[in-house]
N, C-alpha and C positions, 0 to 999 in steps of 0.2 A: 743419423743426423749429428753433425758436429758443429758447434758454435764456439767462437773464441771472443771473449770480452777483454779489452785492453785498458789498463789504467791503474788506479791507486786504491789500496785498501789501508785504512788507518784505524787506530784505536779510537773508539767513539765513547765519550762520556755523556750520558743523557740524564736529565733531571729525573730522580726517583722520588722526589718529595722530601720535605723536612730538611732541606739543605744537603741531601745526599745525592750521589750520582751512581748510576749503574754503568758497568763496562760492557761494551760490545765491540764489534769490528764492522766497519762499513766504509763506503766510498762509492761514488756514483756508478762506475763501470762494474764494480763488484756487486753492488745491489742489483743492477740489471741482470748480472749472471745468475744470482739467486732466484729472482722472479722469473727469468726465462726458464730455468730448470724446473721450477714449480709448475709453470704453464706448459712445459713440454717434457714431462718426466723421462721420456724415452731418449731424449737427446743427451749427447756427451757435451757438457759445457765446461770449457777450460778458461781459467783466468790467467791472462798474461800480465805479469808485473815483475817487480823485484822486491825482495824482502831481506831481512837480516837472517842471522842464524841462531839467535838467542831464544830464550824461553818465551818471550812475548811474541816473537815471530812464529814459534812453534804452536803457541796457543791460537794464533790467527789462522794458521793452516789447518789446525784441527777443527776450527769453526767452519771453515770452507767445506771440509769433508763432511761435516754433519749436515750441510745443506746440499750435498751432492755435487759441489763445484770442484773440479779437478785442478791440481797444482802442477801438472806436467810442464807448463810454460811459465811457472813462477820461479824465477831465478834467485838463489840465495847468495847474498853478498856478505863476505866476512866483515865483522865489526859494525855492521849497520843495525839501526833500530828503527822500527816503524814510526811514522808520524802520528800525531794525536790531534783530535779536535773535540770541542765541547759545544753542545747545543743549548741555547737559551730560547725559550718559547714565550710568546706574548699571550694575551687572553684569548685570542682566536686561533691559536695553534701555528701562527707564522713564526719562523725561526730565524735566529741570528747565530752565525757560526764563529767560533774563535779557534784559530789554527796554530799548531806548533808542528810545521812540516818542512822546515828549511833544509833538513838533512835526511828527509825521507828517502829510502833506497828506491822507491818507485820512480823517482826522478830519472833513474838510469834504466828504465825498462827498455828503451830502444837500443842502447849500447849493449845491454845484456842479450837482447834478441839477436842482434847482428853477430855477436861473438858465438852464438849458439846455432847459427845457420841462416839467420835472416828470414826473408819472405818464404823460403822453402819450408819453414816450420809451420806456415799457415796455409800453404797451398792445399787445395782439396776440401777445405772447410765449407760448410754450407752457409755460414755467416761469420763475418768479422765485424765487431762493433768497437767503437771508441768514441770519446767525447772531447768537448772543449777543455775539460780539466786534464784529460790524458795528454793533450798538447801543451796546456799552459804550464805544467810542471817541468817540461823539457826546456833546454836552452834553445835559443833562436836557431842555432845551427842544426840541432837535433830535430826541431820542428820541420825544417825543410827536408831533412833526410826521411823523416816519418811520412811526409806527404809523398815523396817519391816511392817509398816502400809500399804504401797502401795503394798508390796508383798502379804499381806493378802487379797487384793482385787481381786487377780486372781480367776476367776470363779464366782465372785460376781458382777463384772461390765462387760460391753461389751468389751471395749478396754481400755488399758492404753497407753498414749502417753507421750513422753519425748523429750524435746529440750535441747541440751547441753548448748547453749547460754552462753558462757564463758564471765565473766568479771574478768579479771586476778587480778585486785586490791582487789577482795573479797576472794581470795584464797592465801594460803601460798605456791604457786608454783603448777606446773602441776601435780606432784605426788599426792598431797592432793586432787585436783579436780578430777583426774581420779579415785582415790580410792573411793571417795564419790559417783561418778556417776556409778561406776561398777555395783552395784546391780540393778540400773534402766535400764542399758543396758540389763540385764538378764530378767527382768520381763516385760518391755514395749513391746507392740505389734507393736508400731510405734516409730521411733526415727528420729528427724531432727537434723542435725549438719551443720554448715557452714564449708567451707573448712578452714577458719581461725581458727575456734574452733578445728577442727581435727588436724591441724598442731601444735597447741599449746599443745593439750592434748597428742598426740602420736608421735610428731616429724615427721609425714608423710607429704611429700611435694607435691605429685601429687594426683589428685583425685582417681586414681586407688589404690595407696597406702593407702589413707585415707579410702576408702571403705573397703579395706581388713582389716585394723586395727579395724574398728568399727564392721565389721562382726565377726572378731575373738574375739572381746569382748563380743559377744553374741547377737548383734542386729539382730532382725528377719527381720524387714522391715525398710529400711533406705532411707531417702531423704537427700542427700548431696547437699546443695545449694552452687552455685559457682558464685555468684554476676552476672555480665553481661554475664557470660558463661553458665548460666542456672542452670540445676539441673541434678544430677545422682540419679536414683532410683535403689535400689538393694534389691532383695529378694532371697529366695532359688531357684526360678524359673529362674530369669534372672537379668541382669544389663543393664540399658538403660539410655543413656544421652539425655536430652531434651534441646534445645536452649531456651534462654530467649527472650521474645518479645522485639523489639526495642523500646526504650522509652527515654524521656528527663529527666534525673535524677536531682532532686533538693535537696532531703533529703532522705537518706537511713534508717532513724530512725526506721520505722515500717516495713521494708522489710521482715525480717524473720518471724515476728509475723503475718503479713497479709498472707504470704505464708502458715503458719500453719493453719490459719482459713480456707482458701480455700481448702487446702489439706484434713484436718480432716473432713470438711463438706462433701466433695466428697466421702471419704471413708465410712462415716456413711450412705451415700445414696447408698452404694453398688457398687461404681465405683472402677475399678482396680487402683493399685498404679500409673501407668503411666498417666491415666486420672486425677487422683487426683493431681499429680505433675503439670500437665498442668494448672489445675484450680488454684493452688497456685501461679504459675508463672504469670498467667493472672492478678490475684488480686494485687500481689506485684508490677507488672509493672505500675499499675495506682497509687498505694499508694506513690511510690517514686517520683511522680511528684508534691507532696504536701509537704510543710514544716510542720513538726510535725508528731508524731507517729500515730495519729488518724485523718484521712482526712474526709471530708464530704462524706456522703453515695453516692451521685451522682457521685463522682469520683471513689470510689472503686467498686461500684456496679451500673453502669448506668441502667436506667430503661429498656434499650433495651436488657439487659442480660436475 
């Protein structure tokens, strides 16, 4: 089984207490790759991105290897340095991000892929995954080219998956973001959106309105995550709401990404959407008990699983 996750990995600075910060490496599509690998250890999981060639980029790649994520599609650009972000948490674990990513080499992931062979490098994969952030960091011209490239993979890969994962500061408003994501709603086999994403993109306030808006946009299989209220799964056959496991939330940074990893691994293993959603909720409920997007494996996937 081969999966390719496309996007950005950055240097993460997370609160370690007493005014100190710990360094890690994280980013939504990369986090999904880590949790997908943990949920499907037999899978070959590659991370498609662009990095620099310096010591910080080397440390980043070494961290990927420790998590079993392969860098065969991570293109090294001379003179580049990775982006950085810092997480601030409130009393209930909700986070605020501060970014320094304007020259992040990941913004050129599409150009680097095209130079290296384009869609042919992805053909035959069982899964190709990317997110709204994977698109937002591209230029508008590259977004259109990315949409065409991903559309060309239909019939050449097993499944295409897309996560809306909105960062409003990366878009010039909801109209731009919705237009950029529209082709992916049409071609993706699986879409995850948070209820906050759906509210921002479509102005829909309730889960039922949000499901309706995304399905009307062309989404075939939808997992709408609703924080402590769990998840709504919607397909042509049915719509089902699942409760979230009770948990002590410390940091929601990796919640959606870890849900993706559990959900996608279950779908690749042949499980139905509702079982996949439960797997995603189970993983996410453990990840949010840890500070930082990537928790130790014994937290996200205890040996008893």
